[in-house]
N, C-alpha and C positions, 0 to 999 in steps of 0.2 A: 184434556186435563192431565196433569202430571200424576204419575203412579203414587207418589207420596201423598198427594191430596186425596186420591181415591181411597187409600188405606185409612186415612183419618176419618172418612165418612162413617165407618162402622159405628163409631161412638157418638155420632150426631144424626143418626138415621131417622130420628123422630121429627126433624124439620121438614117442612113441605117442599124444599127445593130438590129433594132427592127422588129418584124414580121409585115407584111402588114395586114391591116384590110380588110375584104371582102367588096365588093361594096354594098352600102346601097340601099335599095329598096324604100326609102322614096320619095314620090312624092312631087313636088313643091307645096307650100302652099300659094304663094303670087304673087302679081303683083309688078311692079317696085317700087311703092310708098308705099308699105306695111310697117307699123310701128307696133311694138309689144305692144303698149300702146295707149291709147286714148288721143288726144290733149285736154288740158283743155280749157273750154270755156272762161277762163280769160286770155288766152295766144294766141299770134300769132306766126307763124313759117314760115320762109322763107329760101330758099336755098341760100347759100353763098359759096364763094371759096377764097382762099388766098394761097400765095406761101411761102415756107420755104426757108432757106438760101441755100439749095441745088437745088433750082429751081423746086422742086416738088409742084404741085398744089394740095392743100388739099381741100376736099369737106366737107362742114359742114352745119348745120342748125342753124339759129339764132332765139332764142326764146325770145320774149319780152312780158312784162305784158301789157295788153290792156289799163290799167288805168295809164300808165306811166306819162302822161302829158308832160311838156316841161323841167322838171328838168333832169339834166344829171344823168345817172344811174350808180350804182356800177355794176361790170360785173364779170362773171365767164367763164372759159373755162374747158370743161370736155371731157375726153376720157376713153376708156376701156369698158369692160374687154379685156384682151389679146386674140385676135382672134375674137373679136366682131365688130359690125358696129354701126354707130350713130343712126340707127333706133331701136336699142335694149336698153340696160341698160343706156348708156350715155345720150340718148335722153330722157329717162324716168326721169333721174335725172335733166336734163335741164328743162323739162316741169314743174317739181315740184318747182325748184328754181325760175323759171320765175314767177310762181304763187305767189311767196313770194317777188316779186319786183325787181329781178335782170335781167339784160340782160345776156343771156347765149348762148355760142356757144358749141354745141356738134359736134365733128368732127371725120371723118375716118382717122386713122393714114396713113402715107405714105405707098405706095405699097399695100394697102388694100381697100376694099369697093369701093366707087366712087372716091377716091383720086388717083392721078397718081403715076408713079414710076414703073420702070421695073428693074428686073423681078417682077411679081406679087407674093403676099403672102410671103413677106420678112419682117423680123423684125430686127431692129438695135438699140442697146442702145443709140448710138449717135444721129441717125436721129429721133428716137421716142421721145427722150428728146427735140430735137430741135422743133419738131412738136408743143409742148406746147408753146414754146416761139414765134413761128410763129402765133399761135392763139392769144397770147397777143398783138403782132404787129397789127393784124386785129382789135381787140377790141379797142386798144388805139387810133386808127385814126378815129373812128366813132364819128360823131358830137353829138350823144345823150348819149355818154358814157364818164365818168370821168376816164381818164387814170391813175389817182392816186388812184383809187379804184378797182383794178383788183386782183382777186384770182383765184386759179385753184384747180380742183378736179380730182384725178386719181382713177379708179376702178380696182381692181384685179391687173394684171401685170402692168397696167399703173399707179398704186399707186407708184411703185418704180420709174418709169420714172418721175412722177410729183415731187417727192422729189429731184431727181437729177436736174431737171429743175429749181426748186425754189432755190436750193443752188447757182446756177450760175447766175440766172436772178433776179437781185435785184429789178426789176420793179414789181415783184409779191409781193403783200402785205400780203397775207395769203394763206395757203395751207391746204387741207384736203385729206385724203385717206380713201377709203372704201374697206374692205375685201382684203387688199393689198397682192401682191406677189412681192418679189424681184426676177425677172426673171433671172438676172445674177447669183445669188446665187444658185437657184434651178437647173439651167442648168449646172453649174459647179460642184455642190456638191450633187445634188439630194435632194429628200425630207428628211428633218431632217438631212441633211449633212452626209449622209451615204456612199456616193461614195468615194472609195479609190483612191489614186494616180494612181494605176495600172489600175483601171477601167476608170478613166478620160483620161489617156494616150491612152488606147486602143480606146476609143471613138474618140479622136482627130486624131488618125492614120486612123481610118475608114472614118472620115470626109475628111481627106486629100486624101484618095483613091477616094472618091466621087467627089472631085474637079477635079482629073484627068479625070474621066469619063465625067464630065460636059464639061471640056475643049475639049475633043476629039469630042464630038457631037455638041458643040456650043450652048447648051441650059442647063437650070438649072432643074435638076430632082426634083420632088416633093417627100416629105415624105409620110407616110401612111395617109389615110383619117381619120380625127378625129371624135370621137364619132359615128362611123359608125354602130356599133352593140350595141344593148341594153345590158347593163351589167347583169351578172347573179345575182341571189339572194344573193350569198355570196360575191359579189364584194364590195370593199370599198364604204362607203357612198358617198364620193365626186364624184366618177365615176358615180354613179346613179344620183347625183345632176346635173352634167354637161349634161348628156344625157337628163334629164328631162327638162332642160332649153333650150339647143341648138337644140334638135332634135324633139321637140314636138311643137304644136301650141303656147304653152306658150311663147317661145322665139325664135323659128326658124326664120332665115332670109336667103334668097337665097345667099346674098353676104357675109355672115359671114363665115370666115374660119372654125370656130368651129362648124358651122351648116352644111356646105356643101362643105368643101374643106380640104386642107392640106398646111402646110408651105413648103417652099423649103427645100430640104434635108440638105443643108448646113447652114441654118439659125442659128443653135446653135453656130457656130464658134465664132462670136464676143461676143455673150452673155456669153459664157464660159470664156472669157478672159478679160472682161472689167467691173469690179465691179462698180455699179452705186451709191452706198451709201457711198462712201469714204468721201464725204464732207458734210454729213448730218448735222453736227454741225453748218455749215455756213448758214443754214436757219435762225437761231437765229440772231437778236432779233425779227424776224417776227414770228407770231404765227402758230403753227402746231396742227391740229386735226387729230387723227388716230382712225378709227372706225373698229371694228372687231367683228365677231360672237363668242359667248362663245364656241360653239361646232364646230367651223370651223377648218378643218385640217390645214388651212393656218394661224391660229391665231398667231403662234410663229413669223412669219415675222413681224407682226404689233408690237408685244411686244418687239422684239429685236430692231426694228427701233426706237421705243419710248425710250428705254433705251439709245440708241446711240445719240439721238437728245438732243440739249440743250433747256433750257427754253426760251420762254413760250411754253408749250406743254400740250396736254391733250389726254388721252387714254380713249375711250368709248368702253366697251364690251357689246354687245347687248345680253341679256339673251336668252339662248336656240337656238340662230341662228346658222345655218351652213353657209358655204361659199357662196353658191348661193342664199341664202335667201336675201342677201344684193344686189343682182342684180336687183330685180324687185318687191319685196314684200313691198308695200307702207306702210302697217300697221306695218312693222317691222323696216324698214330703218328709222333712227332717223332724219328725215328731219327738224323737229323743232329745233333740236340741230345744224344742219348745218346752218339753217337760223340765229339763234342767234349768232353763231360763226362768220359768215361773216358780219353780220350787225354790230357787235361790233368792228370788226377789219378792215373793209373797210370804214373808216370814213374820 
């Protein structure tokens, strides 16, 4: 198998055609309230929940600046990366943006983390898009938030979902992505679009066979455990990056699929068949900010989305950064740029 095909498998590992990873020996590193970052002394955090249109209860954290006063705040909703939870990267982003004066919700997507939804560990382009609009619902009915000043941020795979949400939800006034992935594109076409029609067809046939098995036993099988084994020295950089973030104290969280679990084996089906960026031009005339790492393997997703979008739009390439650098490296993530972008456009 070509190396490019092998690289693409990381994001389709839930299908039954791929080899199972060995069981990890990693010990639990946390308690229930573990966060992978330190809460700012300028910010408060409280547990919240809200429902989406499908009746799924989403669990989130609301971050507020301590010096907010009585003036209604501009607000942001944040989620991602794909397979992460709110105690990881999205919470870190929320913490930073609340320091800068915004009310911010970081939330667990449907079927993951502390959010509800059965079966567990399922992703859906439709429902994960709706999750952002549900977060906007929540923010817009808070007495201390100006519902005309709401933006959203998507990290990694939720960068694609956030663009889809903004295209349809005209209440969103500005949108930003960081180190984005179009999960529907990579699931369907593989990394760098190398999957052939024959390969795609075979994968869908095998997913159909998995559905028969699930129907016969009445439960949904899981795919292989993610990031379970430390990559070899000659493995692609991004595999090492994922392991370093999700499977070490740097970013490990017990509830994160990428740290400690696997997606349901049939998760790829809808992602393979429902492209989410078809209406990206309809984000305009609302402003779009796309942030990507210069050396990120995922950079092409951001650049292609930027080309497809209409003005006003801006692409920021972070020098020397790889994909996972933009998960949690505060000295690399351009938070000052995010602050300026949203303050200028949430007026």
